[in-house]
N, C-alpha and C positions, 0 to 999 in steps of 0.2 A: 222197308228199306231203313238201314241205320248207317249214319256217316261215321267214318273212322278218322278222317281229317277233312280239311277244306276241299281236297281233290278226290280222294278215294272213298268208296263206300261199298257196302255189301248188301245185296238184295236177297232177301230170304224167299225161297220159292218151294212149292211142293211138287215133288216128282211123282212119276206114275205109281209107284208102290206105296205112296202116302208118306214117304220119308221126307225130311227137310233137306234142301240143298241150298247152295249159296252161289250167286254170280257176283263178280267184281265189276263195279262201275267206276267211271271217272267223269267227274262233272255231271253226275246223274245219268250218264249214258253207259250202257253195257260195253265193256271193252271187247268181249268176245262172247261166244255162246257156250263156254265151258261151265259146267255145273260142278261145284266142289263139295266134298263131304264136310269140309271145315275150313274156316278162315280165321287167321289171328293177326291182329295189327300190332306191330312192334317197331318203335322208333322210326315211324314214317313209312315202313315197308309192310306189305301184306304177304304173310306166309300162308300159302294155301295147301290143302290136302285133297287128293282125289284117290278113289279106290280103283285098283287095277288087279282084277282076279284075286280079290281078297287081300291084296297087299297095298298098304298106304304109300303113296308117292307124293313128294313135296316139291313145291315151286315157290317163286317169289315175284311179286309185282313191286316196281319202284314207285316212289311218291308221285311221279308224273304219269303213272298208269301203264308204263311199259312192262311187259313180261320179260324180266331179265334172266330168270332161271326157270327152265322148262320143268313142269311138274313130273319129273322122271327120277327124282333123287330119293334116297332113303331119308331117315330122320335128319332134320336140318335146323340149325339155330344160329343166331348172331353171336359173334365174338367181339368183345369190347377191349379197348385200350384206354385206360383212364376215363372210364364211363362213356366213351364214344364208340359207336359201332365201327368196326374196321374190316371184318371178314364175315362170310357165312361159312360155318363149318358144316359139311354135308357128308353123307355116307352113301356107298353103293355096295351091293352084294357082289362079292368076288366069285370067280368060278369054283372055289373050294367051299362056298357056302358061308363065308364069314364076311361081315360088314367091314369095309375099309373106309377111312375118312380122307377127305381132301378139303381144299379151300376155294371159294369163289370170292372175288372182290365185290364191292358194292355196286359195280356196273355189270356184274354177272360173268366176268371173265375168270376162267380157271387160273388160280395162282399155284395151287398144288394139286396134282392129280390124285384121285382117290386110291391110294396104294399104301396107306399107313395105318398102323395100329392105333396111334394117338397123335394129335397135334396140339401144341400149346404155345402160348406167347410167354417169353421170358423177359421180364422187365428188370433193368439194372441201371447203373450210372457209369458213364465214361467221361472222364475229365469234368466231373461235377454236372454233367448233363444227362438227361434220361436217354437210355439206349435200350431198344427192344429188338429181339430176333425171334424167329420161329424155330421151335424145337420139334423134330420129327422122330417118332418111334416106329420102328419097323422090325418084323421078325426076319431073321436070316434063314438059310436052308435047314439049319439045325433046330429051328424053332426058338432061338434065343432073341430076346428083345435088344435091338441096337438103336443108338441115337445118332441123329444128324442135325444139321443146322442150315436154315435158309434165311435170306433177308426178307424184309417186308414186301418186296416186289416178287418174291417167290423164287429168286435165283438161288440155286443150290450152292452153298458154301462148303459144307462138309457132308459127304454122303453118309447115310445112316448105316454105318458099319461098325460103330464103336460102342463099347459098354458104357463109357462115361464121356461127357464133353462139356466144357465150360470155356467162357471167354476169359482172356487174361491180358496183361500188358507187362512190359519190361522197363526197368529203369534205363533211361537214355532213349527210349522209344515210346514215351508216354503218349504221343500223338497217334500211335498206331494200335489197332486192335488185333489180337491174335486169338486163335481157338486151340485149346489143348485137349486132344482126344486120347482116350486110353482103350487099349484092347490087348488081351493076352499078355499083360504085364508091361507092354510097350507103350510109350507116350509119343504122340505125333503132334507136330506144331503146324498150324495152317494160318496164313494171313487172311485178311478180311475179304480177299477175292477168292479164297478157296485153294490157293496154291500151297502145296506141301513144302514147308521150309525144311531144309536139311536133307530132304529126299528120302528119309527113312525114319523109323521109330527107334527110340532109346529107352532104356530102363528108367533113366532120369534125365529131365531137361531142367537144368538148375538155374542158378542166379547169374546175373551179369558180373563179369570181372574183367580185368585187363583193360582199364581205362573205359569201362562201360561199353566195350565193343564185343567182347567175347562171351559166349554162353558156354558154360561147362555142361558136358553131356556124359552119361555113363552107359556102358554097354557090357553085356556078359560075353566072355570069350571062354575058350577051352585051352588049357595048357597042354604041354607035351604028354602029361600023364592021363589026359582025358578028363581032368577035373575042371569044374567050373571056377572061373575067376572073373574079377571085375576090373575094368579099366576105364580111364577117363580120357576124353578128348575135348576139343574146343572148336566152336563154330563162330565165324565172324559175321555178325548180323548186318554190319554196314556193307561189306563186300559180298554178302550172301554166298559164302563158300566155307567149306571145312578147312580150317587152318591146320589142325592136327587131328589125325585119326585117334581112336581110343587105344593109346599105347602107354599111358601113364598109370601108375599104381595109386596115385593120390594127388591132391593139389590143395593149396591154401592161398588165401589172399596175402599179399605182401604188406598190406597197409597202405599201398600206393596204387599206381596204375598197372603195375606188373603182377604176374601170377607166378608163384613158386610151385613147381611141379616135382613129383617124386617118381623115381624109378629104382625099385629095390631100396637100398640104403642111401642112395645118392639123390641130391637135389639139383635142380636146374631152374631156369627162369625164362618166362615168355614176356617180351615187352609188348606195348600196345600195338606196335606195327606187325606183330606176329613173328618176330625174330626169336629163335630159341637158343639160349645159353645151355648147352648140353648138360644133362644131369651128371655131374662128376664131383660134386662138393658135399662135404659133411654138413655144412651149415651155410646159410645165406641170410644176411642181416641188412635191412634197410637203414641207411644212415642219413639220407636226405630226400626230401620231397622231389628233388630234381631227378630222381631215379638212379641214385648212386648206392651200390651195395658192396658190403664186405663179404667175400667168399672164402671159406676155409676148407682146404682139402683134409682128408683123414690123416691124423698123426702130425699135422703141421702146427707150428707155433705162431705163424704169421698168416697174413691174408693177402689175397689179390682183390683189386677193386674192379668192379664191373660198372661201366657207364651205360645205362640202358638206352638213353636217348641216342647216343652215337654208336651203340652196339659194339662197344670196345671193352675188352678185358685187358687191363694194364699188366705189363710184364713185371713192373716193380712190386715187390712184396713189402708190406708194412705191418706194424703192430696195431695201428689204428689210423683212421682218416677222419678229417673234419672239413665240412664244406662251408665256404663263405663266398658266394658267387661274386666274381667268376673264378675264384681260386679254390683249389682242393689241396689241403695240406696232408701230406703223407708222413706219419711219424715212423721213422725207421730205427730199428735197433742197431746200435753200433756194434761192429764185429768184436767179439770177445769181451763185451762190456754189458753185463746184464743190467736191465732197468735204466740204461742210459740211451737216450734217443737223440736223433737229429731230424730236422724237418726238411722235406723237399716239397716244392710247389708244382701243381699241375694246373694249367690254364684250361678251364672247361670250354671257353669260347673258341680258342684256337686248337684245342686238343693237342697241346704240346707240353712237355715236361720242361720246367724252367731250370736254368743252370745253377742258380743260387741255392745254397743249403744253409739253413739257419739252426741255431741251437734252441731258439724259443721264438714264439710268435704270439701276439695278442691281436686278434681280429678287431677291425675297426668297429666301435660302438657308435662313434660320432664322426670323426673326420677321416682318419687314416688308420692303417694297420701298422703296428710297431713290431719290429723283429730284433732279436739279439743274436750277435755273432761275435765270438771271442771276447765276451764280457762287455761289448759295446752295443748300444741300442741305436736303431736307425728307423726312419720313417720309410716304409716300403713304397716303392713307386707303383703306378697303376698296373704295370705289366709284371709285377712281382719281383722286380729287381731291388737292389739295396740302394735306397735314396739318401736323403740328408741324414748326417750323423746327429744324434741327440747328445748335447754336452753332459758330462758327468758320468759317474759310475753308479749304477743302480741295480738293485735286485729285481725290481719290477718297474715297468714303465708303460703307460697306456693313456690314450686320450680319454678325458672325461667331458670335453666340450670340443667345439670346432678348433680352438686354438690353445687349449689348456691340457696339460698332462698331469696325471698323478704319478709320483715317483716314490720309490720305497728304498729305505736304507735302515739297517738295524731294526727291522720288523715294524717300522713306522712309516706312514705316508704323509707326503706334503704335496704342494702344487707348484708347477713350473711351466713357464712358457716354452715353446719349442726352440727358442733362441738361447735357452739356458738361464734366463732370468727367473730366480726363485720368487714365487708369489707368497708361499707359505712353507715354512720349514717343516720337515717331517715330524709329526706329533700325534697322528691318529692311527689307531690299530687297523681300521678298514676304511676304504674309500671307494665310492662308485658314482658315476655320473648320473644325473637326473634332470628333470625338467626345471630350468631356471635355478640350478644349484647343484651342490654335491652332497651326497649322503655320506655321513661319517660315523665312526664308532670310537668312543673314548671311555676307558675304564669299564668296559663291558656294556656300555649303554649307547643308545643311538640318538643322532641329531642331524642337523643340516647346516651347511655353510654356503656362502655365495662364492662367486668366482674370484673374489678378492681375498677370500679366506675369513671374512667376517661371519660371526655366528648369526644364523637366521633362527634356528631352533636349537636350544641347548641340548646336550647329550644327557637327557634325563630319562629316556624311555627304554623299557626292557626289551622291546622287540624292534627288529628292523622293519621299516615301513616305506611305503611309496604313496605318492599323491595320485589320486584318480579323481578327475573332475573337481580339482581344487581341495580335496579332503583326503586325510590319511587316518587309518585306524591305528591307535597306539595303546600302549599299556605302561603306566608309570609305577606299577607295583601295587597301586590301590584299586585298580580296575581298568577296564577297557572302554575307550571312548574315541571320539573323532576330534581332530583339530584342523584348522585351516593353515595356510602358509604363513600366517602371522602368529602362529602358536596359540591361537584362541580356540577354546573349546566350542564345537558346533554340533548341531543335531545331524544325524545321518540322513 
């Protein structure tokens, strides 16, 4: 007798024809009276072999001595996951004379019936954590090898009907696993429970678009002349429904949450909610992350504005539009006056066109927006109306701080309070607001002044600069280096 572990042992005996046989014992006592042709100890289990009419049959004893797999199987071996046993891979002879494989768990319960050509474990990572599934290979009626997927409990996720299969994930759905299966040029998407997403296969199942909600799909269709052509549609993964069938000739990302779609020579737009702006435009251009687009029809010189979030196409046509929430400025070409514009305002919160029209506007950088009408400047009210008049006649007028305006006359800028009190007479070529001061340009060089007009950094530098984290990169003609707000040279 030789022991294989503290519990199991094999007793060697001589049988009638003089050959050697083996009996399995547990705690030095025979478990049964079966004599085996061979016995192999592996990872605490005893794999035994007996002869049946010249054919070897395999079985397994557990470490506690229990016979968990009857010695009626074909060749049998342990399968490992990260060096730990997880299944017994076994085979049986099929009616057509071929061995097919299946899986037992370590308690002897069948996980996968012996009906497959091959079974393997696929190890990968999902959300930075190890993830393993069972890959099944089976021949179809045509003798072709097809792939399927089961989980580690043996539950079938994807039937073995596909040429290729792999797990995947989508942006916006990182917490969910999907399986992408391919057969006859078509792609099928299954969730982790084996449900067929989209209900059918597509030539392509593409990337997420449209606010990370829509998946672009591609399908082959036949035109009126019987010729193959390709079309695109969109599926909403959140709502689990087809938003648009494959009716579009092409699509592209808008650079925002919307999708630009093409039909023939015309373009349209799909917003994240699935609303379609019908393809009737020559061009569509994003002008704001708020989902605002300029849409131009063929042969037109002006544009219509589409507000994606409110699903509204404005009737007003404009040369251009600029958004400064909550206002949208539409620059309108005046009748019979080329290159001369007037501005009208649209309130994006109330979805209303405002009555006031302005000759010029300067959106607020600090305190408020300034507007010009009939050569006079005003502080625009919160609702887009014409508020307090700014004293003086200026070519340009805009806030550079909460209470201080830059004003321009004769191509030179100065500083003035909103009540008309001049702080600094116009003397600089350029001026813009900054952190704790005003950036200025004089004689082609740049510097900085405070809100009282006093020089902080002389205009000695070749390049315009801005301070970040208390430092600015400048060039004085001799080289490039950094200074602090006291005009002292510092290390980067």
